[in-house]
N, C-alpha and C positions, 0 to 999 in steps of 0.2 A: 875339804869338807869333812872327811872322816877324822882327821886330826882334831878339828874343832869339836866335833861330836864327842870324841873321847875326852877332851879337856873339860867340856861341860858336864859330862857324866862323872868324871873323877872329882871335880870341884865340889859336887853336891852328892851326898850319899843317898838322896831321895830321888834321883833322876836316873833313867837308863835309856839307852839308844833303842829305838823301836821303828816299826813300820818300814817305809822304803829305805831309810838309812840302815836299819838292821839287815834288810835284804841285801843291800850292797856289801855290807861287812861280811856276809856269808857267801858272797860271790854269786848270788841269785840274779838271773836276768829278769828285768821287769819289762812290761810292754813299752814299745818305742815311744809312745806319747808321754811317758814319765821319765825317759832316760835323760832329758835335759833339765829336769826339775831337780836342782841341787840343794833345795832347802833341807835343813836338818830336822829330823823327827825325833823328838824327845818325849818320854812319858814319865809321869811322876804323880805322887799323891797330892802334891800342892805345887803351884808354880814357884820356882826357886828364884831368889834375888840374882842368881848367876845368869838368869835369862834376860835380865833387864836390858832393854835397848838392843836385843838381838833380833833384828827384823827378818833374818834368814832362818829363824827357828820356828817350827810348828810344834806347839806344846799340846800333848794329849793327857788328859787327867784320868787317873785310874782310881777306882774305889778302894783297892787293896794292893798291897805289895805282893808281887808274884812269889810263889813258894820257892822258885828256883830260877835264878838268872844266870845266863852264860857270861863268860868273860871274853872281851875282845881287846887284846893289847892293854890289859889292865882296867878296862872300862866295863861297866855293866851293860848287858845286851839282852834284848828279848830272846828267849829260846826259839829255835826253829819252828816248832809247832805253834807257838804264840804268834810268830810273824805271819804264818798262814792265816790265822784268825784276824790279825790286825789288817792285813791287806784286803780281806773280804769286805771291809768297810768301803773300799773304793773300786776294786777290780770287778770286771765282768766274770761270769762263771767260767768261760773257756780260758780266760787269762789266769784265773785262780787255779784251774786244773794244771796249767803249765808250771806254776809255782810249786804246787804239790808234787808234781812229778820230779821236779828238781830236788826237792827236799828228801824224797825217798829213794832216789836212784842210787845204785851202787857205784862208788867212785872207781876210776880206772887207776890201778896202782902205778902204772908207768907214766901217768900224766899228772897225778895229784898226790899230795903228801898225806891226806887223810885216808883212812882205810875203811871207814864206816859211813853210811848215809847220815845226813843231818838228823833224821828221825825216821820212825817207822810209820806205816799206815795206821797201826793201832794207836800210836801216840797222837796222831792227828785226830783220830776218832775221839779220844779222851778229851782233848782240848776243845773240840767242837761241842761235845756234850756239855762240858763245863761252861761253855760260853753262852748258854741260853739267855736270851734277852738282849744280847749285844747287837749293835748295828751290823748288818751283813751276815749274821750267823745263818740265815736261811740260804744265802748264796754259798756259804762255806759247806753246809750240809749237801747241797746239790752238787757242788764241785767234787766233794770228797767221794761221791759215788763213782766218779770217773778217774780218780787218781790211780795210777798204775806204776809198779816198779818196772823199769826197763827202757823208758824214753830218755835218750841222752841229750836231747835238745828241744827247745820250744817248737821248731818246725815239725819234729817227729810227733810231738803231742798234738799239734793242730792237724796234722795229716790223719792221725788216728781218730780224732774227734769228727773230722769231716766225713770219714768213712762211716762212722757210727750214725751220724746225722743223716746220711743218705739211705739209711735203713739196711746197710750191709752188715754182715757178721763181723764182730770185733776181731781184729787180727791178734795173733800171738806176738809178743814183743821179744826182741833179742833172740830170734829164731836161729837155731843151729842146724847146719846141714847134717851133722852127726851128733845127736844129743848127748851121747856118752863120751865124746871126745872133747877134752878141755881146750884143745887147740883147733877145733873145727871152725871153718869159715862161718861167719855169723851175719845175718841181715837184720835191719832195724825192726822189721815186722813181717808177718806173712801168714800163710795158711798151709800147714804141713800136710794135711790130708789131700790138698789139691795142688801141692807143689808150686806155690806162688810165693815169691819173696819180694818185699818192698824195701827200697833203699833210698833214704833222703841224702842228697849230696850237698852239704853246706860248703862254706868257703874253704875250710881246711882240706877239702877233697880236691882242690885245684892244684896242689903241688904235684910235681912230677912223681915223687916217691909215693904219695898217697894214691895217685891215679893208678900207678902200677899195682899197688896192693888191692885196690878196688877191682881192677881188671882180673886179677887172679881169683879173687873171691867170687865174682860174677861167673867166671868161666867154670869154677868148681861146681856151682849150683847148676849151671846149664848142662854140664857134662852128665849130670845125674837126672836130667829131664825136668828141671825146674824152670819156670818162667820168671825172669827178673824184670821188675818194673822200677825204673829210676825216676826220682822226683827231685826238683830243685826249687829255687826261690821263685821262678816264673810260675810254677805250679801252685805254690803257696799264694802268690798274688791273685791268682784266678780262683782261689778257694778249692784247689785240687779237683776242679770239675772234669778235666780231661782224664786225669788219673782214675777217678771214680768211674767214669764211663767205661774205660778199658777194663778196670777191675771187675765191674759188673758183668761185662761180656764174658770174661774168663771164668768167673764163678758160675755163670749160667751154663757155659759149655761143659764144665766139669760135672755139673749136676746131671 
């Protein structure tokens, strides 16, 4: 799919890869209901003859050429902030927040080649302001209020949003046991003043090596009097109801 998208973009200087296809080029995870939709999303000022007979291509017309396009293996690509605005045409608010969190998160040097986020929150704010009148821009504005730096996965985003929706205080993200120590054990989220740390355990946590690291991290927090709350995909499937009930009790006790 991506090779064909590149070919279409390169063949015509007036077309660029956009929307869900651009998201995939950037490695962004999209909601599950769209993961099997392999149609190619292309944007241009006018429909190019290069698209003739391409039934697997979704063409989006743009009124003007973007001032700055990114390059993906030689092909023109919607910039990260613009992808956020493009996906706002289709995604629900909480799904869009997850995309925004992925765009602004700080990459892990040991796991990724890039050193900087795809964009900043300020860059998202600018593109949303400039998108006045576009389809979905109101959803983009609403989602942008909830985009945060520090969520490393979609489930972490959805866990935070569920906590906020339940009326609880928003947790701190990437909470360090010792804030001034660069090598300090770190949890996904938590409440420093009440010594509560939340950790979402995705699939990569199931390896023996990762489980050993997780146990050491949790033990370090517990040794200093923190309560560790673990979450997994079962919690996500139930909307984090059990986790929120426990968290609410703990917060009430501490108050």
